[in-house]
C-alpha positions in Angstrom: 3.2 -71.7 10.2 4.0 -71.0 6.7 7.3 -70.2 5.0 11.0 -71.9 4.8 9.3 -74.7 2.9 7.2 -76.0 5.9 3.7 -75.9 6.9 2.4 -76.8 10.4 -1.0 -76.5 12.0 -2.4 -76.9 15.3 -6.0 -77.9 15.8 -8.6 -77.5 18.8 -8.1 -73.6 19.1 -11.2 -72.2 17.3 -11.1 -69.1 18.6 -7.1 -68.4 18.4 -6.4 -65.1 17.7 -3.2 -63.1 18.5 0.0 -64.7 17.5 3.7 -63.7 18.5 7.1 -65.4 19.0 9.4 -64.7 21.5 12.8 -66.2 23.3 12.6 -68.3 26.3 15.9 -69.6 27.6 17.3 -69.5 24.6 14.6 -71.4 22.8 12.4 -69.7 20.1 8.9 -70.0 20.7 5.5 -69.2 19.2 2.6 -67.8 21.4 -1.2 -67.5 20.7 -4.4 -66.0 22.5 -7.5 -68.2 22.8 -10.3 -65.8 23.1 -13.0 -68.2 24.2 -10.9 -69.8 26.7 -9.4 -66.9 27.9 -5.7 -68.5 27.9 -2.3 -67.7 26.1 -0.3 -70.8 25.1 3.0 -71.3 23.6 5.1 -74.2 21.6 7.9 -74.9 19.9 8.4 -73.2 16.1 7.5 -76.8 14.9 4.6 -76.4 17.2 5.4 -79.2 19.6 5.4 -79.1 23.3 2.5 -77.1 23.7 1.7 -75.4 27.1 -0.4 -73.3 28.8 1.0 -70.4 30.6 -1.8 -67.8 31.4 -5.5 -68.4 32.3 -8.4 -66.6 33.5 -8.0 -63.7 31.1 -11.0 -61.9 29.8 -11.3 -62.3 25.8 -7.7 -62.1 25.3 -7.0 -60.8 21.4 -3.8 -59.6 20.6 -0.2 -60.5 21.8 3.2 -58.8 21.5 6.4 -59.9 22.8 9.7 -57.4 21.8 12.6 -59.4 20.3 14.4 -60.4 23.1 12.2 -59.0 26.0 11.4 -60.8 29.0 8.0 -59.6 28.9 4.7 -60.0 26.8 1.4 -57.8 26.4 -1.8 -59.1 25.7 -5.0 -57.2 25.0 -8.2 -57.8 26.3 -11.7 -56.1 27.0 -12.1 -53.4 29.7 -12.0 -56.0 32.5 -8.6 -56.8 31.8 -6.9 -53.8 29.9 -3.5 -54.9 28.9 -1.8 -57.8 30.7 2.0 -57.6 31.0 3.5 -60.8 32.1 6.9 -62.7 31.6 7.4 -65.0 28.8 6.5 -67.8 31.3 3.2 -66.2 32.1 4.3 -65.0 35.7 4.7 -61.5 37.5 1.4 -60.3 36.0 0.3 -56.9 35.8 -2.9 -55.1 34.5 -2.1 -52.0 32.6 -4.7 -49.4 30.7 -7.6 -50.6 32.6 -9.5 -47.1 31.9 -9.4 -47.7 27.9 -12.2 -50.2 26.5 -12.3 -51.9 23.5 -8.4 -52.5 23.1 -7.7 -54.2 19.8 -4.0 -54.5 19.0 -0.9 -53.8 20.9 2.9 -53.6 19.9 5.8 -53.5 22.0 8.7 -51.4 20.4 11.7 -50.1 22.3 10.5 -48.4 25.4 7.3 -47.9 24.7 4.0 -50.2 24.2 1.8 -48.9 21.5 -2.5 -49.7 21.6 -5.2 -49.4 19.5 -8.7 -49.0 20.7 -11.9 -49.5 18.5 -14.3 -47.9 21.0 -12.3 -44.4 21.4 -11.0 -44.8 17.9 -7.3 -44.0 19.1 -3.9 -45.0 18.9 -2.3 -44.8 22.4 1.5 -44.9 23.6 2.6 -45.6 27.1 5.8 -47.0 28.5 6.1 -50.9 29.8 4.6 -49.8 33.4 1.9 -48.3 32.2 2.9 -44.7 32.7 3.6 -41.7 30.5 0.7 -41.9 28.5 0.3 -40.1 25.0 -2.6 -40.1 22.6 -0.7 -40.7 19.4 -3.5 -40.4 16.7 -7.2 -39.5 16.7 -9.3 -41.7 14.3 -12.6 -40.2 15.3 -13.9 -37.9 12.4 -16.0 -36.1 15.0 -13.3 -35.2 17.5 -10.4 -35.0 15.0 -10.8 -31.6 12.9 -7.4 -31.7 11.3 -6.9 -31.0 7.8 -6.9 -34.4 6.0 -7.3 -36.3 9.1 -7.8 -40.0 8.5 -10.7 -41.9 10.0 -11.6 -45.1 10.9 -11.9 -48.3 13.2 -8.1 -49.0 14.4 -7.5 -52.7 14.6 -3.7 -53.2 15.2 -0.1 -51.6 15.3 3.3 -52.5 14.7 6.6 -50.4 14.5 9.1 -49.8 11.7 12.6 -49.2 13.4 14.9 -46.4 12.0 17.7 -47.6 9.9 20.4 -49.7 12.0 17.9 -49.2 15.3 17.5 -52.2 17.2 13.8 -51.9 18.2 14.2 -54.3 21.2 16.7 -52.2 22.8 15.3 -51.0 26.2 18.1 -48.5 26.2 17.5 -46.9 22.6 17.7 -43.2 22.7 14.6 -41.1 22.2 16.1 -39.1 19.2 17.2 -42.7 17.6 13.6 -43.8 18.2 12.2 -41.0 16.4 13.5 -42.2 13.3 11.1 -45.0 13.1 7.5 -45.4 11.8 4.2 -46.9 13.0 1.6 -48.7 11.1 -1.9 -49.0 11.8 -4.3 -51.1 10.3 -7.8 -49.8 10.3 -11.0 -52.0 9.0 -10.4 -50.3 5.4 -7.0 -49.4 5.2 -3.6 -49.3 6.5 -1.6 -46.1 7.7 1.8 -45.3 8.2 2.9 -42.6 10.5 6.0 -40.8 12.5 6.0 -42.4 16.0 3.8 -39.5 17.6 1.3 -39.6 14.7 3.0 -37.0 12.4 2.9 -37.1 8.4 0.0 -39.9 8.8 -0.9 -41.3 5.2 -3.0 -44.0 3.8 -0.6 -46.8 2.0 -3.0 -49.6 1.6 -6.9 -48.6 0.9 -8.5 -51.5 -0.5 -9.7 -53.7 2.7 -12.8 -54.8 3.6 -12.2 -56.5 7.3 -8.5 -55.4 8.0 -7.6 -57.0 11.1 -3.7 -57.8 12.2 -0.6 -56.2 10.6 3.1 -57.0 11.5 6.5 -56.3 9.8 9.4 -57.8 8.4 12.1 -55.3 8.7 14.8 -57.2 6.9 12.8 -57.7 3.5 11.1 -54.3 3.7 7.8 -55.9 3.7 4.8 -55.2 6.0 2.2 -58.0 6.4 -1.4 -57.8 7.1 -4.6 -59.9 7.2 -8.1 -59.2 6.0 -10.7 -61.8 7.5 -12.6 -61.9 4.4 -9.6 -62.8 2.1 -6.2 -63.7 3.8 -3.0 -62.6 4.3 -0.9 -59.9 2.2 2.2 -58.6 1.8 3.3 -54.8 0.7 6.1 -52.7 0.6 6.8 -50.5 3.6 5.5 -47.2 1.8 2.6 -49.1 0.3 2.6 -50.5 -3.7 3.5 -54.2 -4.7 0.6 -55.8 -2.8 0.3 -59.3 -3.0 -1.8 -62.3 -1.5 0.4 -64.5 0.2 -1.8 -66.8 1.9 -5.5 -67.5 0.6 -8.0 -67.9 3.4 -10.9 -66.4 5.1 -11.2 -65.6 8.7 -7.7 -65.3 9.1 -7.0 -63.1 11.9 -4.0 -62.5 14.2 -0.6 -63.2 12.3 3.3 -62.5 13.6 6.2 -62.5 11.2 9.5 -64.2 12.5 12.7 -62.9 10.8 15.4 -65.4 10.7 18.7 -63.9 12.7 20.6 -64.5 9.6 18.5 -62.2 7.4 18.9 -58.4 7.0 21.2 -56.6 9.9 18.4 -56.8 12.7 19.3 -59.6 15.0 18.2 -60.8 18.1 20.0 -60.0 21.0 20.7 -62.5 23.8 17.5 -63.7 25.7 17.4 -62.3 29.1 18.3 -64.8 31.6 15.9 -63.4 34.4 13.2 -60.7 35.0 14.2 -57.3 35.8 
């Protein structure tokens, strides 16, 4: 953990990969996956009180928790698809079992976005695994649109429209459409509309792009390159800066304090709906 004049670390997780934060009974928690152990763990923000909440997963990679949401979503290989579970690791349901090579996942409002490195696509579905949509095709052999962007998609995040609470399950479709989706490929970062329109490369100098997240309040995206570290940049690109110099950095998660900006966490649900 870095920021707020503090730096903490947990050892003993050589294959820790995805990371996210969520609320459990009103307490902020950090969650992470361990690909080799097949587990999801969580701890307090000072990385105390570590507990394993899910076991037996197939190479879990990315993890996403909508702010204030009772659900977490974990990606894996074809055997596990995307696993949805409560923030306590219970009420598990396997989604997207027909998609191989799922790399990144983002729970945004009523939708779950996910990327696949085998089909080279960005997909979207609802939280129950229904209402599928292919948002963008990154395969140059099948996408013949003029100016189509190709590459290997690794992760995805969502930028809400102005004044929109991205964690609100009752967000209107029209309001949601005001937002944008960011996808990190191996070599670049792409910004597009929530249904794939107006896709544009905003960062183009990566060598091993891996994970991406957003700080809405401060107008920044954060992304990792496993060859060099963690970077920040403006939402439209530009002002790119290395903020954490380390090789083989993989997953990253950005926590925005509830006193920053206008996007504040709603009260944590008290029970699973």
